[in-house]
PyMOL Python script that loads the backbone (N, CA, C, O; Angstrom):
from pymol import cmd

cmd.read_pdbstr("""\
ATOM      1  N   UNK A   1     -25.416  -2.593  -0.545  1.00  0.00           N
ATOM      2  CA  UNK A   1     -26.368  -3.759  -0.883  1.00  0.00           C
ATOM      3  C   UNK A   1     -26.310  -4.680  -0.149  1.00  0.00           C
ATOM      4  O   UNK A   1     -25.398  -5.485  -0.338  1.00  0.00           O
ATOM      5  N   UNK A   2     -27.042  -4.851   0.705  1.00  0.00           N
ATOM      6  CA  UNK A   2     -27.652  -5.664   2.045  1.00  0.00           C
ATOM      7  C   UNK A   2     -27.956  -7.242   1.244  1.00  0.00           C
ATOM      8  O   UNK A   2     -28.754  -7.376   0.316  1.00  0.00           O
ATOM      9  N   UNK A   3     -27.145  -8.335   1.829  1.00  0.00           N
ATOM     10  CA  UNK A   3     -27.663  -9.658   1.379  1.00  0.00           C
ATOM     11  C   UNK A   3     -28.210 -10.384   2.344  1.00  0.00           C
ATOM     12  O   UNK A   3     -27.573 -10.722   3.341  1.00  0.00           O
ATOM     13  N   UNK A   4     -29.421 -10.686   2.141  1.00  0.00           N
ATOM     14  CA  UNK A   4     -30.222 -11.272   3.503  1.00  0.00           C
ATOM     15  C   UNK A   4     -29.493 -12.594   3.769  1.00  0.00           C
ATOM     16  O   UNK A   4     -28.793 -13.260   3.006  1.00  0.00           O
ATOM     17  N   UNK A   5     -29.864 -12.820   5.157  1.00  0.00           N
ATOM     18  CA  UNK A   5     -29.109 -13.681   6.003  1.00  0.00           C
ATOM     19  C   UNK A   5     -29.707 -15.242   5.435  1.00  0.00           C
ATOM     20  O   UNK A   5     -30.913 -15.443   5.289  1.00  0.00           O
ATOM     21  N   UNK A   6     -28.843 -16.099   5.199  1.00  0.00           N
ATOM     22  CA  UNK A   6     -29.217 -17.453   5.023  1.00  0.00           C
ATOM     23  C   UNK A   6     -29.185 -17.362   3.598  1.00  0.00           C
ATOM     24  O   UNK A   6     -29.492 -18.410   3.028  1.00  0.00           O
ATOM     25  N   UNK A   7     -28.869 -16.304   2.806  1.00  0.00           N
ATOM     26  CA  UNK A   7     -28.232 -16.423   1.395  1.00  0.00           C
ATOM     27  C   UNK A   7     -27.481 -17.148   0.873  1.00  0.00           C
ATOM     28  O   UNK A   7     -26.407 -17.071   1.470  1.00  0.00           O
ATOM     29  N   UNK A   8     -27.419 -18.056  -0.194  1.00  0.00           N
ATOM     30  CA  UNK A   8     -26.179 -18.501  -0.570  1.00  0.00           C
ATOM     31  C   UNK A   8     -24.875 -17.840  -1.009  1.00  0.00           C
ATOM     32  O   UNK A   8     -23.779 -18.259  -1.379  1.00  0.00           O
ATOM     33  N   UNK A   9     -25.504 -16.482  -0.795  1.00  0.00           N
ATOM     34  CA  UNK A   9     -24.266 -15.255  -1.102  1.00  0.00           C
ATOM     35  C   UNK A   9     -23.733 -14.783  -0.293  1.00  0.00           C
ATOM     36  O   UNK A   9     -22.723 -14.091  -0.417  1.00  0.00           O
ATOM     37  N   UNK A  10     -24.486 -15.145   1.047  1.00  0.00           N
ATOM     38  CA  UNK A  10     -23.952 -14.458   2.327  1.00  0.00           C
ATOM     39  C   UNK A  10     -22.688 -14.857   2.797  1.00  0.00           C
ATOM     40  O   UNK A  10     -22.578 -15.946   3.360  1.00  0.00           O
ATOM     41  N   UNK A  11     -21.717 -14.116   2.639  1.00  0.00           N
ATOM     42  CA  UNK A  11     -20.244 -14.705   3.015  1.00  0.00           C
ATOM     43  C   UNK A  11     -19.605 -13.960   4.597  1.00  0.00           C
ATOM     44  O   UNK A  11     -18.418 -14.000   4.921  1.00  0.00           O
ATOM     45  N   UNK A  12     -20.544 -13.411   5.292  1.00  0.00           N
ATOM     46  CA  UNK A  12     -20.373 -12.867   6.776  1.00  0.00           C
ATOM     47  C   UNK A  12     -19.669 -14.057   7.233  1.00  0.00           C
ATOM     48  O   UNK A  12     -19.889 -15.227   6.918  1.00  0.00           O
ATOM     49  N   UNK A  13     -18.620 -13.494   8.174  1.00  0.00           N
ATOM     50  CA  UNK A  13     -17.973 -14.506   8.926  1.00  0.00           C
ATOM     51  C   UNK A  13     -16.580 -15.145   7.983  1.00  0.00           C
ATOM     52  O   UNK A  13     -15.816 -15.974   8.479  1.00  0.00           O
ATOM     53  N   UNK A  14     -16.435 -14.683   6.766  1.00  0.00           N
ATOM     54  CA  UNK A  14     -15.551 -15.384   6.073  1.00  0.00           C
ATOM     55  C   UNK A  14     -14.648 -14.218   5.560  1.00  0.00           C
ATOM     56  O   UNK A  14     -15.226 -13.166   5.289  1.00  0.00           O
ATOM     57  N   UNK A  15     -13.210 -14.290   5.388  1.00  0.00           N
ATOM     58  CA  UNK A  15     -11.746 -13.459   5.114  1.00  0.00           C
ATOM     59  C   UNK A  15     -11.728 -13.777   3.538  1.00  0.00           C
ATOM     60  O   UNK A  15     -11.765 -14.939   3.135  1.00  0.00           O
ATOM     61  N   UNK A  16     -11.682 -12.890   2.842  1.00  0.00           N
ATOM     62  CA  UNK A  16     -10.869 -12.935   1.462  1.00  0.00           C
ATOM     63  C   UNK A  16      -9.648 -12.286   1.471  1.00  0.00           C
ATOM     64  O   UNK A  16      -9.493 -11.314   2.210  1.00  0.00           O
ATOM     65  N   UNK A  17      -8.756 -12.688   0.751  1.00  0.00           N
ATOM     66  CA  UNK A  17      -7.401 -12.057   0.608  1.00  0.00           C
ATOM     67  C   UNK A  17      -7.602 -11.850  -0.850  1.00  0.00           C
ATOM     68  O   UNK A  17      -7.797 -12.933  -1.402  1.00  0.00           O
ATOM     69  N   UNK A  18      -7.627 -10.651  -1.822  1.00  0.00           N
ATOM     70  CA  UNK A  18      -7.525 -10.431  -3.009  1.00  0.00           C
ATOM     71  C   UNK A  18      -6.392  -9.553  -3.422  1.00  0.00           C
ATOM     72  O   UNK A  18      -6.313  -8.366  -3.105  1.00  0.00           O
ATOM     73  N   UNK A  19      -5.354 -10.321  -4.286  1.00  0.00           N
ATOM     74  CA  UNK A  19      -4.271  -9.794  -4.531  1.00  0.00           C
ATOM     75  C   UNK A  19      -4.589  -9.207  -6.021  1.00  0.00           C
ATOM     76  O   UNK A  19      -5.289  -9.731  -6.888  1.00  0.00           O
ATOM     77  N   UNK A  20      -3.768  -7.780  -6.082  1.00  0.00           N
ATOM     78  CA  UNK A  20      -4.044  -6.900  -6.976  1.00  0.00           C
ATOM     79  C   UNK A  20      -5.808  -6.044  -6.667  1.00  0.00           C
ATOM     80  O   UNK A  20      -6.620  -5.542  -7.445  1.00  0.00           O
ATOM     81  N   UNK A  21      -5.797  -6.169  -5.647  1.00  0.00           N
ATOM     82  CA  UNK A  21      -7.446  -5.577  -5.078  1.00  0.00           C
ATOM     83  C   UNK A  21      -7.428  -4.243  -4.827  1.00  0.00           C
ATOM     84  O   UNK A  21      -8.298  -3.739  -4.117  1.00  0.00           O
ATOM     85  N   UNK A  22      -6.288  -3.407  -5.460  1.00  0.00           N
ATOM     86  CA  UNK A  22      -6.703  -1.888  -5.622  1.00  0.00           C
ATOM     87  C   UNK A  22      -6.671  -1.314  -7.039  1.00  0.00           C
ATOM     88  O   UNK A  22      -6.252  -0.215  -7.403  1.00  0.00           O
ATOM     89  N   UNK A  23      -7.165  -2.225  -7.697  1.00  0.00           N
ATOM     90  CA  UNK A  23      -7.682  -1.520  -9.146  1.00  0.00           C
ATOM     91  C   UNK A  23      -8.461  -2.773 -10.274  1.00  0.00           C
ATOM     92  O   UNK A  23      -8.431  -3.994 -10.125  1.00  0.00           O
ATOM     93  N   UNK A  24      -8.935  -2.211 -11.072  1.00  0.00           N
ATOM     94  CA  UNK A  24      -9.495  -3.351 -12.161  1.00  0.00           C
ATOM     95  C   UNK A  24     -10.337  -4.005 -11.691  1.00  0.00           C
ATOM     96  O   UNK A  24     -11.254  -3.639 -10.956  1.00  0.00           O
ATOM     97  N   UNK A  25      -9.986  -5.494 -12.249  1.00  0.00           N
ATOM     98  CA  UNK A  25     -10.727  -6.532 -11.732  1.00  0.00           C
ATOM     99  C   UNK A  25     -10.608  -7.064 -10.077  1.00  0.00           C
ATOM    100  O   UNK A  25     -11.551  -7.613  -9.507  1.00  0.00           O
ATOM    101  N   UNK A  26      -9.509  -6.843  -9.540  1.00  0.00           N
ATOM    102  CA  UNK A  26      -9.089  -7.302  -8.360  1.00  0.00           C
ATOM    103  C   UNK A  26     -10.123  -6.471  -7.324  1.00  0.00           C
ATOM    104  O   UNK A  26     -10.819  -6.982  -6.447  1.00  0.00           O
ATOM    105  N   UNK A  27     -10.016  -4.900  -7.708  1.00  0.00           N
ATOM    106  CA  UNK A  27     -10.813  -4.245  -6.757  1.00  0.00           C
ATOM    107  C   UNK A  27     -12.519  -4.318  -7.026  1.00  0.00           C
ATOM    108  O   UNK A  27     -13.315  -3.934  -6.169  1.00  0.00           O
ATOM    109  N   UNK A  28     -12.829  -4.722  -7.997  1.00  0.00           N
ATOM    110  CA  UNK A  28     -14.027  -5.414  -8.585  1.00  0.00           C
ATOM    111  C   UNK A  28     -14.405  -6.813  -7.771  1.00  0.00           C
ATOM    112  O   UNK A  28     -15.543  -7.142  -7.436  1.00  0.00           O
ATOM    113  N   UNK A  29     -13.525  -7.350  -7.599  1.00  0.00           N
ATOM    114  CA  UNK A  29     -13.824  -8.480  -6.841  1.00  0.00           C
ATOM    115  C   UNK A  29     -13.841  -8.289  -5.210  1.00  0.00           C
ATOM    116  O   UNK A  29     -14.541  -8.906  -4.406  1.00  0.00           O
ATOM    117  N   UNK A  30     -13.089  -7.491  -5.007  1.00  0.00           N
ATOM    118  CA  UNK A  30     -12.934  -7.227  -3.457  1.00  0.00           C
ATOM    119  C   UNK A  30     -14.037  -6.416  -2.915  1.00  0.00           C
ATOM    120  O   UNK A  30     -14.324  -6.325  -1.721  1.00  0.00           O
ATOM    121  N   UNK A  31     -14.754  -5.714  -4.103  1.00  0.00           N
ATOM    122  CA  UNK A  31     -16.029  -4.709  -3.689  1.00  0.00           C
ATOM    123  C   UNK A  31     -17.069  -5.722  -3.480  1.00  0.00           C
ATOM    124  O   UNK A  31     -17.767  -5.779  -2.468  1.00  0.00           O
ATOM    125  N   UNK A  32     -17.168  -6.801  -4.834  1.00  0.00           N
ATOM    126  CA  UNK A  32     -18.400  -7.492  -4.529  1.00  0.00           C
ATOM    127  C   UNK A  32     -18.473  -8.417  -3.403  1.00  0.00           C
ATOM    128  O   UNK A  32     -19.543  -8.688  -2.859  1.00  0.00           O
ATOM    129  N   UNK A  33     -17.180  -8.981  -2.990  1.00  0.00           N
ATOM    130  CA  UNK A  33     -16.945  -9.833  -1.727  1.00  0.00           C
ATOM    131  C   UNK A  33     -17.310  -9.107  -0.210  1.00  0.00           C
ATOM    132  O   UNK A  33     -17.668  -9.731   0.789  1.00  0.00           O
ATOM    133  N   UNK A  34     -17.133  -7.699  -0.305  1.00  0.00           N
ATOM    134  CA  UNK A  34     -17.218  -7.061   0.712  1.00  0.00           C
ATOM    135  C   UNK A  34     -18.808  -6.529   0.779  1.00  0.00           C
ATOM    136  O   UNK A  34     -19.459  -6.414   1.817  1.00  0.00           O
ATOM    137  N   UNK A  35     -19.207  -6.277  -0.376  1.00  0.00           N
ATOM    138  CA  UNK A  35     -20.682  -6.429  -0.557  1.00  0.00           C
ATOM    139  C   UNK A  35     -21.542  -7.443  -0.185  1.00  0.00           C
ATOM    140  O   UNK A  35     -22.708  -7.229   0.145  1.00  0.00           O
ATOM    141  N   UNK A  36     -21.009  -8.581  -0.222  1.00  0.00           N
ATOM    142  CA  UNK A  36     -21.786  -9.831   0.491  1.00  0.00           C
ATOM    143  C   UNK A  36     -21.272 -10.323   1.647  1.00  0.00           C
ATOM    144  O   UNK A  36     -21.366 -11.516   1.937  1.00  0.00           O
ATOM    145  N   UNK A  37     -20.596  -9.308   2.514  1.00  0.00           N
ATOM    146  CA  UNK A  37     -20.185  -9.544   4.180  1.00  0.00           C
ATOM    147  C   UNK A  37     -19.101  -9.778   4.083  1.00  0.00           C
ATOM    148  O   UNK A  37     -18.511  -9.463   5.116  1.00  0.00           O
ATOM    149  N   UNK A  38     -18.250 -10.334   3.090  1.00  0.00           N
ATOM    150  CA  UNK A  38     -16.918 -10.922   3.814  1.00  0.00           C
ATOM    151  C   UNK A  38     -15.997  -9.474   4.060  1.00  0.00           C
ATOM    152  O   UNK A  38     -16.120  -8.355   3.562  1.00  0.00           O
ATOM    153  N   UNK A  39     -15.066 -10.006   5.013  1.00  0.00           N
ATOM    154  CA  UNK A  39     -14.133  -9.069   5.340  1.00  0.00           C
ATOM    155  C   UNK A  39     -13.036  -9.319   4.603  1.00  0.00           C
ATOM    156  O   UNK A  39     -12.652 -10.489   4.610  1.00  0.00           O
ATOM    157  N   UNK A  40     -12.110  -8.133   3.641  1.00  0.00           N
ATOM    158  CA  UNK A  40     -11.429  -8.230   2.582  1.00  0.00           C
ATOM    159  C   UNK A  40     -10.117  -7.625   3.120  1.00  0.00           C
ATOM    160  O   UNK A  40      -9.953  -6.678   3.889  1.00  0.00           O
ATOM    161  N   UNK A  41      -9.227  -8.429   2.507  1.00  0.00           N
ATOM    162  CA  UNK A  41      -7.789  -8.371   2.969  1.00  0.00           C
ATOM    163  C   UNK A  41      -7.194  -7.736   1.126  1.00  0.00           C
ATOM    164  O   UNK A  41      -7.428  -8.478   0.172  1.00  0.00           O
ATOM    165  N   UNK A  42      -6.627  -6.667   0.940  1.00  0.00           N
ATOM    166  CA  UNK A  42      -6.456  -6.415  -0.289  1.00  0.00           C
ATOM    167  C   UNK A  42      -4.780  -6.340  -0.381  1.00  0.00           C
ATOM    168  O   UNK A  42      -4.253  -5.801   0.593  1.00  0.00           O
ATOM    169  N   UNK A  43      -3.864  -6.829  -1.464  1.00  0.00           N
ATOM    170  CA  UNK A  43      -2.478  -6.700  -1.549  1.00  0.00           C
ATOM    171  C   UNK A  43      -2.476  -6.005  -2.698  1.00  0.00           C
ATOM    172  O   UNK A  43      -3.283  -6.311  -3.576  1.00  0.00           O
ATOM    173  N   UNK A  44      -1.432  -4.795  -2.909  1.00  0.00           N
ATOM    174  CA  UNK A  44      -1.293  -3.841  -3.949  1.00  0.00           C
ATOM    175  C   UNK A  44       0.086  -3.317  -3.789  1.00  0.00           C
ATOM    176  O   UNK A  44       0.486  -3.106  -2.644  1.00  0.00           O
ATOM    177  N   UNK A  45       0.877  -3.078  -4.827  1.00  0.00           N
ATOM    178  CA  UNK A  45       1.965  -2.590  -4.661  1.00  0.00           C
ATOM    179  C   UNK A  45       2.149  -0.940  -4.997  1.00  0.00           C
ATOM    180  O   UNK A  45       3.225  -0.369  -5.179  1.00  0.00           O
ATOM    181  N   UNK A  46       1.022  -0.433  -5.024  1.00  0.00           N
ATOM    182  CA  UNK A  46       1.086   1.094  -5.110  1.00  0.00           C
ATOM    183  C   UNK A  46       0.275   1.851  -3.981  1.00  0.00           C
ATOM    184  O   UNK A  46      -0.946   1.978  -4.068  1.00  0.00           O
ATOM    185  N   UNK A  47       1.150   2.444  -2.711  1.00  0.00           N
ATOM    186  CA  UNK A  47       0.314   2.751  -1.683  1.00  0.00           C
ATOM    187  C   UNK A  47      -0.862   3.529  -2.039  1.00  0.00           C
ATOM    188  O   UNK A  47      -1.941   3.324  -1.483  1.00  0.00           O
ATOM    189  N   UNK A  48      -0.689   4.510  -3.038  1.00  0.00           N
ATOM    190  CA  UNK A  48      -1.831   5.585  -3.416  1.00  0.00           C
ATOM    191  C   UNK A  48      -3.027   4.846  -3.658  1.00  0.00           C
ATOM    192  O   UNK A  48      -4.066   5.049  -3.030  1.00  0.00           O
ATOM    193  N   UNK A  49      -2.882   3.879  -4.675  1.00  0.00           N
ATOM    194  CA  UNK A  49      -3.969   3.097  -5.066  1.00  0.00           C
ATOM    195  C   UNK A  49      -4.434   2.076  -4.032  1.00  0.00           C
ATOM    196  O   UNK A  49      -5.563   1.646  -4.267  1.00  0.00           O
ATOM    197  N   UNK A  50      -3.963   1.685  -3.171  1.00  0.00           N
ATOM    198  CA  UNK A  50      -4.104   0.682  -1.887  1.00  0.00           C
ATOM    199  C   UNK A  50      -5.312   1.865  -0.906  1.00  0.00           C
ATOM    200  O   UNK A  50      -6.337   1.529  -0.312  1.00  0.00           O
ATOM    201  N   UNK A  51      -4.795   3.076  -1.018  1.00  0.00           N
ATOM    202  CA  UNK A  51      -5.360   4.141  -0.062  1.00  0.00           C
ATOM    203  C   UNK A  51      -6.784   4.446  -0.693  1.00  0.00           C
ATOM    204  O   UNK A  51      -7.827   4.477  -0.041  1.00  0.00           O
ATOM    205  N   UNK A  52      -6.675   4.662  -2.035  1.00  0.00           N
ATOM    206  CA  UNK A  52      -7.936   4.500  -2.563  1.00  0.00           C
ATOM    207  C   UNK A  52      -9.119   3.689  -2.493  1.00  0.00           C
ATOM    208  O   UNK A  52     -10.295   3.932  -2.219  1.00  0.00           O
ATOM    209  N   UNK A  53      -8.447   2.604  -2.834  1.00  0.00           N
ATOM    210  CA  UNK A  53      -9.210   1.153  -2.782  1.00  0.00           C
ATOM    211  C   UNK A  53     -10.086   1.080  -1.163  1.00  0.00           C
ATOM    212  O   UNK A  53     -11.294   1.002  -0.942  1.00  0.00           O
ATOM    213  N   UNK A  54      -8.764   1.151  -0.087  1.00  0.00           N
ATOM    214  CA  UNK A  54      -9.441   1.022   1.226  1.00  0.00           C
ATOM    215  C   UNK A  54     -10.650   2.002   1.615  1.00  0.00           C
ATOM    216  O   UNK A  54     -11.552   1.742   2.411  1.00  0.00           O
ATOM    217  N   UNK A  55     -10.436   3.433   0.728  1.00  0.00           N
ATOM    218  CA  UNK A  55     -11.440   4.084   1.127  1.00  0.00           C
ATOM    219  C   UNK A  55     -12.920   3.708   0.201  1.00  0.00           C
ATOM    220  O   UNK A  55     -14.020   4.144   0.538  1.00  0.00           O
ATOM    221  N   UNK A  56     -12.771   3.112  -0.614  1.00  0.00           N
ATOM    222  CA  UNK A  56     -13.745   2.820  -1.468  1.00  0.00           C
ATOM    223  C   UNK A  56     -14.550   1.694  -0.843  1.00  0.00           C
ATOM    224  O   UNK A  56     -15.774   1.677  -0.709  1.00  0.00           O
ATOM    225  N   UNK A  57     -13.579   0.644  -0.436  1.00  0.00           N
ATOM    226  CA  UNK A  57     -14.237  -0.805   0.233  1.00  0.00           C
ATOM    227  C   UNK A  57     -14.866  -0.395   1.731  1.00  0.00           C
ATOM    228  O   UNK A  57     -15.742  -1.054   2.293  1.00  0.00           O
ATOM    229  N   UNK A  58     -14.323   0.677   2.205  1.00  0.00           N
ATOM    230  CA  UNK A  58     -14.856   1.248   3.585  1.00  0.00           C
ATOM    231  C   UNK A  58     -16.255   1.432   3.769  1.00  0.00           C
ATOM    232  O   UNK A  58     -16.801   1.324   4.867  1.00  0.00           O
ATOM    233  N   UNK A  59     -16.996   1.781   2.427  1.00  0.00           N
ATOM    234  CA  UNK A  59     -18.222   2.095   2.643  1.00  0.00           C
ATOM    235  C   UNK A  59     -19.305   0.602   2.886  1.00  0.00           C
ATOM    236  O   UNK A  59     -20.508   0.594   3.150  1.00  0.00           O
ATOM    237  N   UNK A  60     -18.685  -0.176   2.753  1.00  0.00           N
ATOM    238  CA  UNK A  60     -19.341  -1.649   3.149  1.00  0.00           C
ATOM    239  C   UNK A  60     -18.986  -1.739   4.908  1.00  0.00           C
ATOM    240  O   UNK A  60     -17.954  -1.334   5.443  1.00  0.00           O
ATOM    241  N   UNK A  61     -20.061  -2.331   5.524  1.00  0.00           N
ATOM    242  CA  UNK A  61     -19.688  -2.757   6.828  1.00  0.00           C
ATOM    243  C   UNK A  61     -19.090  -3.796   7.276  1.00  0.00           C
ATOM    244  O   UNK A  61     -19.540  -4.667   8.020  1.00  0.00           O
ATOM    245  N   UNK A  62     -17.989  -3.692   6.781  1.00  0.00           N
ATOM    246  CA  UNK A  62     -16.891  -4.739   6.967  1.00  0.00           C
ATOM    247  C   UNK A  62     -15.504  -4.460   7.196  1.00  0.00           C
ATOM    248  O   UNK A  62     -15.271  -3.256   7.093  1.00  0.00           O
ATOM    249  N   UNK A  63     -14.640  -5.068   7.434  1.00  0.00           N
ATOM    250  CA  UNK A  63     -13.374  -4.986   7.876  1.00  0.00           C
ATOM    251  C   UNK A  63     -12.272  -5.074   6.742  1.00  0.00           C
ATOM    252  O   UNK A  63     -11.078  -5.010   7.034  1.00  0.00           O
TER     253      UNK A  63
END
""", "prot")
cmd.dss("prot")
cmd.show_as("cartoon", "prot")
cmd.util.cbc("prot")
cmd.orient("prot")
């Protein structure tokens, strides 16, 4: 999902830290932020879920 440049939802150049970003609402928020161009850092305590979330978020062209 590409957001047009200049859109009020264009988060390019911004970084978001999402705690609990490896599942549920946190992962949904991280995914939405990444879809709108933000670079996303997630924090979660389960390494396996973190790896799965990183793989899912990797489909967006962000870091």
